[in-house]
C-alpha positions in Angstrom: 182.0 62.0 70.1 181.0 59.2 72.1 183.7 56.6 73.4 183.5 53.2 72.9 182.2 50.9 75.9 184.8 47.9 76.8 182.4 46.4 79.5 178.9 46.5 80.3 177.1 48.8 83.5 176.7 45.5 85.5 180.4 44.4 85.2 181.4 48.0 85.8 178.7 47.9 88.5 180.0 45.0 90.0 183.7 45.7 89.9 182.9 49.3 91.8 181.1 47.7 94.3 183.7 45.1 95.4 186.7 47.7 94.9 184.3 50.3 97.3 183.9 47.1 99.4 187.5 46.2 99.7 188.6 50.2 100.1 186.3 50.2 103.3 187.5 46.6 104.6 191.1 48.0 104.3 190.3 51.5 106.3 188.4 49.5 109.1 191.1 47.2 109.8 194.1 50.3 109.3 191.7 52.1 112.0 191.5 49.3 114.6 195.2 48.2 114.1 196.0 51.6 114.6 193.6 52.2 117.8 195.2 49.1 119.3 198.5 50.0 118.8 197.8 53.7 120.7 195.8 51.9 123.2 198.9 49.2 123.9 201.3 51.9 123.5 199.4 54.0 126.6 199.3 50.7 128.5 202.9 50.2 128.2 203.9 53.8 129.2 201.4 54.2 132.0 202.9 50.5 133.6 206.2 51.7 133.1 206.1 55.1 134.8 203.9 53.0 137.9 206.4 50.4 137.9 209.3 53.3 138.5 207.4 55.0 141.0 206.7 51.7 143.2 210.3 50.8 142.5 211.8 54.0 143.6 210.2 54.5 146.4 212.0 56.1 149.7 212.2 53.8 152.3 211.3 55.3 156.2 215.0 55.4 157.3 215.7 57.1 153.8 212.9 59.5 154.1 213.8 60.5 158.1 217.5 61.2 156.8 216.1 63.3 153.7 214.1 65.3 156.5 217.2 65.3 158.5 219.1 66.8 156.1 216.4 69.3 155.0 216.0 71.1 158.4 219.5 71.2 158.8 220.1 73.1 155.6 216.9 75.6 156.5 218.5 75.9 160.1 222.1 76.8 158.6 220.3 79.5 156.7 218.3 80.8 159.5 221.6 80.9 161.7 223.4 82.9 158.8 220.8 85.2 158.3 220.6 86.3 162.5 224.2 86.2 161.9 224.4 88.7 159.2 221.5 91.0 160.5 223.4 90.9 163.6 226.6 92.5 162.1 224.9 94.6 160.0 223.5 96.1 163.4 226.5 96.3 164.9 228.4 98.2 161.6 225.6 100.4 160.9 224.8 99.4 157.7 221.4 99.2 156.3 219.6 96.2 155.8 218.8 96.6 152.2 221.4 97.9 150.2 224.4 97.1 153.0 225.2 100.4 152.8 226.9 102.1 155.7 224.3 104.8 157.5 225.6 108.6 156.8 225.0 111.4 160.0 224.3 115.1 157.9 
């Protein structure tokens, strides 16, 4: 059974080509809009990170104070472990488990 054709071949081909061209134009437009949007977002994020790093940079005085605080912390830990090892050696405790020595 052959269905009737409501439009001739050349009109149908013209409409198909026009719709195909519109589709390609829309896809290209979305492609460029998406790429430009992603690039702008990337630039915005990178610039925000760089600005944040620039604004939160430590001054020389703050850097010196931080170094002194770190040195004090390290020296206090060294003193603590020296005192602890001295107490262990005087109390005849083992260094690993802090259990007393047994003489058998």
